[in-house]
C-alpha positions in Angstrom: -38.5 2.2 16.8 -38.1 -1.5 16.1 -35.7 -2.5 13.4 -37.1 -5.3 11.1 -33.6 -6.4 9.9 -32.3 -6.6 13.5 -35.3 -8.8 14.5 -34.8 -11.0 11.4 -31.2 -11.6 12.3 -32.1 -12.2 16.0 -34.7 -14.8 14.9 -32.4 -16.4 12.4 -29.7 -16.9 15.0 -32.3 -18.5 17.3 -33.8 -20.7 14.6 -30.5 -22.0 13.3 -29.3 -22.5 16.8 -32.3 -24.5 18.0 -33.5 -26.2 14.9 -37.1 -25.1 15.6 -39.8 -24.6 13.0 -39.6 -21.3 11.1 -43.3 -20.5 11.1 -43.5 -20.9 14.9 -40.3 -18.9 15.5 -41.4 -16.1 13.2 -44.9 -15.8 14.5 -43.7 -15.5 18.1 -41.0 -13.0 17.1 -43.4 -10.8 15.2 -46.0 -10.8 18.0 -43.6 -9.3 20.4 -41.6 -7.1 17.9 -43.5 -3.9 17.9 -43.2 -3.7 14.2 -45.8 -2.1 11.9 -47.2 -4.0 9.0 -44.5 -2.7 6.6 -41.8 -3.7 9.1 -43.3 -7.1 9.6 -43.3 -7.8 5.8 -39.6 -6.8 5.5 -38.7 -8.9 8.5 -40.6 -11.9 7.2 -39.1 -11.6 3.7 -35.5 -11.5 5.0 -36.1 -14.2 7.6 -37.7 -16.7 5.3 -35.5 -15.7 2.4 -32.3 -16.5 4.3 -33.6 -19.9 5.5 -34.8 -20.7 2.0 -31.4 -19.7 0.3 -29.0 -20.7 3.1 -26.7 -22.9 1.0 -26.5 -20.3 -1.8 -25.7 -17.5 0.7 -23.1 -19.6 2.6 -21.4 -20.4 -0.7 -21.0 -16.7 -1.4 -19.7 -16.0 2.1 -17.2 -18.8 1.9 -16.0 -17.5 -1.5 -15.6 -13.9 -0.5 -14.5 -14.1 3.1 -11.0 -14.8 4.4 -12.5 -16.6 7.4 -14.5 -19.9 7.0 -18.1 -19.7 8.2 -17.5 -22.3 10.8 -15.1 -20.0 12.6 -17.4 -16.9 12.4 -19.7 -15.6 15.1 -23.2 -16.9 14.5 -24.7 -13.4 14.5 -22.2 -12.1 12.0 -22.9 -15.0 9.7 -26.6 -14.2 9.8 -26.0 -10.5 9.2 -23.9 -11.5 6.1 -26.6 -13.9 4.9 -29.3 -11.3 5.3 -27.2 -8.7 3.5 -26.4 -11.0 0.6 -30.0 -12.1 0.4 -31.2 -8.5 0.0 -28.6 -7.8 -2.6 -29.3 -10.9 -4.7 -33.0 -11.5 -4.3 -34.7 -8.3 -3.2 -34.8 -5.8 -6.1 -36.7 -3.2 -4.1 -33.9 -2.8 -1.6 -31.1 -0.5 -2.9 -27.6 -1.9 -2.7 -26.3 0.9 -0.5 -29.2 0.3 2.0 -28.5 -3.4 2.2 -24.8 -2.8 2.8 -25.2 0.2 5.2 -27.9 -1.5 7.3 -25.9 -4.7 7.6 -22.8 -2.8 8.8 -25.1 -1.0 11.3 -26.5 -4.3 12.5 -23.0 -5.5 13.4 -22.6 -2.5 15.6 -26.1 -2.9 17.1 -25.3 -6.4 18.1 -22.1 -5.3 19.7 -19.9 -6.8 17.0 -18.2 -3.6 16.0 -14.9 -5.3 15.2 -16.6 -7.3 12.5 -18.3 -4.3 10.8 -15.4 -3.8 8.4 -15.5 -7.4 7.3 -19.3 -7.2 6.7 -18.8 -4.1 4.6 -16.0 -5.7 2.6 -17.8 -9.0 1.8 -21.0 -7.2 0.7 -19.1 -4.7 -1.4 -17.1 -7.5 -3.1 -20.4 -9.3 -3.9 -21.7 -6.2 -5.6 -18.5 -5.8 -7.6 -18.9 -9.4 -8.8 -22.3 -8.5 -10.2 -24.1 -10.2 -7.4 -23.6 -13.6 -8.9 -24.4 -16.6 -6.7 -22.9 -19.3 -8.8 -19.7 -18.5 -10.7 -20.0 -21.1 -13.4 -17.1 -23.2 -12.0 -19.5 -25.6 -10.5 -21.2 -28.3 -12.5 -24.0 -30.9 -12.2 -25.4 -31.7 -8.7 -23.1 -29.2 -7.0 -24.3 -26.4 -9.2 -28.0 -27.3 -8.6 -27.3 -27.5 -4.9 -25.9 -23.9 -4.9 -28.3 -22.4 -7.3 -31.5 -23.7 -5.5 -30.1 -24.1 -2.0 -30.8 -27.8 -1.8 -28.4 -30.4 -0.2 -26.7 -32.5 -2.7 -28.0 -35.8 -1.3 -31.6 -34.5 -1.7 -30.9 -33.5 -5.3 -29.6 -37.0 -5.9 -32.6 -38.6 -4.2 -35.1 -36.6 -6.3 -33.2 -37.4 -9.5 -33.1 -41.1 -8.7 -36.8 -41.2 -8.1 -38.1 -38.9 -10.9 -35.3 -37.9 -13.3 -33.4 -34.8 -14.0 -36.2 -32.8 -15.7 -38.6 -33.2 -12.7 -35.8 -32.4 -10.2 -34.9 -29.2 -12.0 -38.4 -28.0 -12.2 -39.2 -29.0 -8.6 -36.2 -27.2 -7.2 -37.1 -24.1 -9.2 -40.6 -24.1 -7.7 -39.2 -24.8 -4.2 -37.5 -21.3 -4.0 -40.5 -19.4 -5.3 -42.9 -17.6 -3.0 -45.7 -20.1 -2.2 -49.3 -19.1 -2.9 -51.6 -19.1 0.2 -54.8 -21.0 -0.6 -58.0 -20.9 1.3 -60.9 -23.4 1.5 -64.3 -21.6 1.8 -66.6 -22.9 4.4 -69.7 -23.4 2.2 -71.8 -24.1 5.3 -71.3 -20.5 6.5 -70.9 -18.2 3.5 -71.1 -17.7 -0.3 -68.0 -16.8 -2.3 -69.1 -13.2 -2.4 -69.7 -13.1 1.3 -66.2 -14.4 1.9 -64.6 -11.8 -0.3 -66.5 -8.9 1.3 -65.5 -10.1 4.8 -61.7 -10.2 3.9 -61.3 -6.4 4.5 -58.3 -5.1 2.6 -57.1 -8.6 1.7 -57.7 -9.5 -1.9 -58.6 -13.1 -2.7 -59.3 -14.7 -6.0 -61.5 -17.7 -6.7 -59.3 -20.5 -8.0 -61.8 -21.2 -10.8 -61.0 -24.9 -10.4 -64.2 -26.9 -11.2 -62.7 -29.8 -9.2 -62.4 -27.7 -6.1 -65.1 -25.0 -6.3 -64.5 -23.8 -2.7 -60.9 -23.0 -3.3 -59.5 -19.5 -3.4 -56.0 -17.9 -3.1 -54.7 -14.8 -1.6 -53.6 -12.2 -4.2 -52.4 -9.5 -1.9 -53.0 -8.2 1.6 -52.0 -8.7 5.2 -52.8 -11.0 8.1 -55.7 -13.2 7.1 -56.3 -14.3 10.7 -57.2 -10.8 11.7 -60.1 -10.6 9.2 -63.8 -10.7 9.9 -64.0 -13.7 7.6 -61.6 -15.7 9.8 -63.4 -14.7 13.0 -66.7 -15.8 11.5 -65.3 -19.2 10.3 -65.8 -18.4 6.7 -62.6 -20.2 5.7 -59.5 -22.2 6.8 -56.1 -22.2 5.2 -55.5 -25.4 3.1 -53.3 -26.1 0.1 -54.6 -27.4 -3.2 -53.0 -30.8 -2.9 -54.4 -31.3 0.5 -57.9 -30.5 -0.8 -57.4 -33.0 -3.6 -56.6 -35.6 -1.0 -60.0 -35.1 0.7 -61.7 -35.3 -2.7 -60.0 -38.6 -3.3 -61.5 -40.0 -0.2 -64.9 -38.5 -1.0 -66.7 -38.7 2.4 -70.5 -38.1 2.4 -72.9 -37.3 5.2 -73.7 -41.0 5.4 -70.1 -42.0 6.3 -68.4 -42.6 9.6 -64.9 -41.3 9.0 -61.6 -41.8 10.8 -58.8 -39.2 10.3 -56.1 -41.1 12.1 -53.3 -38.5 12.1 -55.4 -35.3 11.9 -53.7 -32.3 13.5 -53.7 -29.4 12.8 -57.0 -30.3 11.2 -57.2 -28.9 7.7 -58.3 -32.1 6.1 -60.6 -32.9 8.9 -62.4 -29.5 8.4 -62.6 -30.0 4.7 -64.1 -33.5 5.0 -66.6 -32.3 7.6 -67.7 -29.6 5.2 -68.0 -32.1 2.4 -70.3 -34.1 4.6 -72.5 -31.0 5.1 -71.8 -31.0 8.8 -73.5 -34.4 9.1 -72.2 -37.9 9.8 -69.3 -38.0 12.1 -65.5 -37.7 11.9 -63.2 -39.2 14.6 -60.0 -37.1 14.5 -57.0 -38.3 16.4 -53.5 -37.1 17.0 -50.8 -38.2 19.4 -50.5 -35.0 21.5 -53.3 -33.3 23.3 -51.8 -29.9 22.5 -52.2 -30.6 18.8 -55.7 -32.0 19.3 -56.7 -28.7 20.8 -55.9 -27.1 17.4 -58.5 -29.4 15.8 -61.1 -28.6 18.5 -60.5 -24.9 18.3 -60.7 -24.9 14.5 -63.8 -27.0 14.4 -65.5 -24.6 16.9 -64.5 -21.5 14.8 -65.8 -23.1 11.6 -69.0 -24.3 13.3 -68.4 -28.0 12.5 -70.1 -30.1 15.1 -69.6 -33.4 13.4 -66.0 -33.7 14.5 -64.9 -35.7 17.5 -61.3 -34.9 18.3 -59.2 -36.8 20.8 -55.6 -37.9 21.6 -54.6 -41.3 20.4 -51.6 -43.3 19.1 -52.1 -44.1 15.4 -49.8 -47.1 15.6 -51.7 -48.8 18.4 -55.1 -50.6 18.0 -57.9 -49.2 20.2 -60.7 -51.9 20.5 -63.1 -49.3 21.8 -63.3 -47.6 18.4 -66.1 -48.6 15.9 -65.6 -49.7 12.3 -65.4 -46.8 9.7 -66.6 -46.6 6.2 -63.9 -44.1 5.2 -60.4 -43.6 6.6 -57.8 -40.9 5.9 -54.3 -42.1 6.8 -52.2 -38.9 6.3 -49.0 -40.3 7.9 -46.0 -38.4 9.4 -43.5 -37.9 6.6 -40.3 -36.1 5.6 -42.2 -33.2 4.3 -40.1 -32.6 1.2 -43.2 -31.7 -0.8 -43.7 -28.5 1.2 -40.2 -27.1 1.4 -41.3 -23.9 -0.3 -43.5 -23.2 2.9 -41.1 -24.8 5.4 -37.6 -24.4 3.9 -35.8 -25.6 7.0 -37.0 -29.2 6.3 -34.7 -29.6 3.3 -31.6 -29.2 5.3 -32.3 -32.3 7.4 -30.2 -35.3 6.3 -32.0 -38.2 4.7 -30.7 -40.4 7.5 -33.2 -38.6 9.8 -36.0 -40.3 7.8 -34.7 -43.8 7.5 -37.2 -45.2 10.0 -40.2 -43.4 8.5 -41.4 -46.0 6.0 -41.7 -48.6 8.8 -43.6 -46.1 11.0 -45.8 -45.2 8.1 -46.5 -48.8 7.2 -47.4 -49.6 10.8 -49.8 -46.7 11.0 -51.5 -47.7 7.7 -51.6 -51.4 8.8 -53.3 -50.4 12.1 -55.8 -48.2 10.3 -57.0 -51.2 8.4 -58.2 -52.7 11.7 -60.8 -50.1 11.8 -61.9 -50.3 8.1 -65.3 -51.8 7.5 -65.9 -54.4 4.8 -66.4 -52.4 1.6 -64.9 -49.3 3.2 -62.2 -47.2 1.6 -58.9 -45.8 2.8 -56.7 -43.0 1.4 -53.0 -43.1 2.3 -51.3 -39.7 1.8 -48.1 -37.8 2.5 -46.7 -34.3 1.8 -43.5 -35.7 0.5 -42.1 -36.8 -2.9 -39.9 -39.7 -1.7 -40.9 -43.0 -3.3 -39.6 -44.8 -0.2 -42.4 -43.2 1.8 -45.0 -43.4 -0.9 -45.2 -46.0 -3.6 -43.0 -48.5 -1.7 -45.2 -48.3 1.5 -48.4 -48.8 -0.5 -47.0 -51.6 -2.6 -46.0 -53.4 0.6 -49.6 -52.9 1.9 -51.0 -54.6 -1.1 -48.5 -57.4 -1.0 -49.1 -58.2 2.7 -52.8 -57.5 2.9 -54.8 -59.6 0.4 -58.0 -58.2 1.8 -57.2 -54.9 0.1 -57.7 -53.9 -3.6 -56.4 -50.7 -5.2 -59.1 -48.2 -6.2 -58.9 -45.8 -9.2 -58.4 -42.2 -8.1 -61.0 -39.7 -9.3 -60.5 -38.1 -12.7 -60.0 -34.8 -10.9 -56.6 -35.9 -9.9 -55.0 -34.1 -12.9 -56.5 -36.8 -15.1 -54.0 -39.4 -13.9 -55.0 -43.0 -14.1 -54.4 -45.6 -11.4 -54.8 -45.9 -7.7 -51.7 -43.8 -6.8 -50.7 -40.3 -7.8 -47.8 -38.0 -7.0 -48.9 -34.4 -7.1 -46.3 -31.7 -7.7 -46.2 -27.8 -7.8 -45.6 -28.0 -11.5 -49.1 -29.5 -12.3 -50.9 -26.8 -10.3 -51.2 -28.8 -7.1 -49.4 -26.2 -5.1 -47.3 -28.7 -3.0 -45.6 -32.0 -3.5 -48.1 -34.7 -2.3 -48.8 -38.3 -2.7 -52.3 -40.0 -2.6 -53.2 -43.7 -2.9 -56.6 -45.3 -2.4 -57.7 -48.8 -1.3 -60.8 -50.8 -0.6 -61.4 -53.6 1.8 -62.9 -56.5 -0.1 -62.8 -59.4 2.4 
């Protein structure tokens, strides 16, 4: 019988070794695992939990082990991480089970000589009341350990938004994210969606600004439901839905989604347009464009025209558009609760992003019709990628004017808004709106 903890450690070793995306790695691993639903849930919880809390877990290992992590075998490190995670954060797992299973894993992986060390470290953690942070650490260091966030990212958030925002943001970043759905009103009513979800319980979001929104309360694989097969919904976060509302496309618009894959915003806009008008949806790679085409087909959205294209290069064959969504590539720090591996990337990896983002936005303006409107958005909370890019656009393009965002944007005023998990937006997100006036 397949062992969920064994598979979790195996996947963690592969993920940390390759730097690949966690959702892709886990999905592929579970598909070939032979685990039942209960086993998949345990494997997923341990796998994502270790990635999310890696700095915290490594701090404990370094404190309790005689050997530095850098000198340990990678498999043993991940067994220790998994064991400590279960002890510290999974109340439903008995302490003895977490320890004994971890020792057993060392032997299953052929690391019998390290089994004693695994047992000793985990038992020591229990004797110290399973405390992650001992109290000796202060300030940024303490926040980094407690919320498993690199110190340079803690400093960056504090510089941009202050200490209170940073503390609340980090606390949200290690909570289990809510899965939101966007009901396809062209195919079903709210009651029809619920009845087609099988054993998966969903709750209407009761958000008058986003009446088609719902969230998963409990259940299993939503992609195996009748509702998914019939195109009754697609998965989309609240902030992303707000972004589409900000642009406000209608069936009379010709819309450009210049960086569209995997297609969530494209689908929402197509539904807002009642399946009429037309959306040109582009992405750089054909493989990702296929995700848009497949999703549009499942949802029955025939007003989407998806193709491969470079968002930074002008294509004279394209028409002018009345509405443009410019959801640019970004650091992704707003969605670290869903993709925790992102937060471990050094800020230096993203130094070139603001220039890339500006060039994409500037190119998008070439397609914007006189009087047309464009929304610039990211799923990050770095001002260098958000406000600073948009302020440069306004400085260097006098043909643009800022446009007040709809009142629905959490009643903010102005043409730019940073959404955060703390205001009910689900993710960290940035939205700005412009109009071409000359």
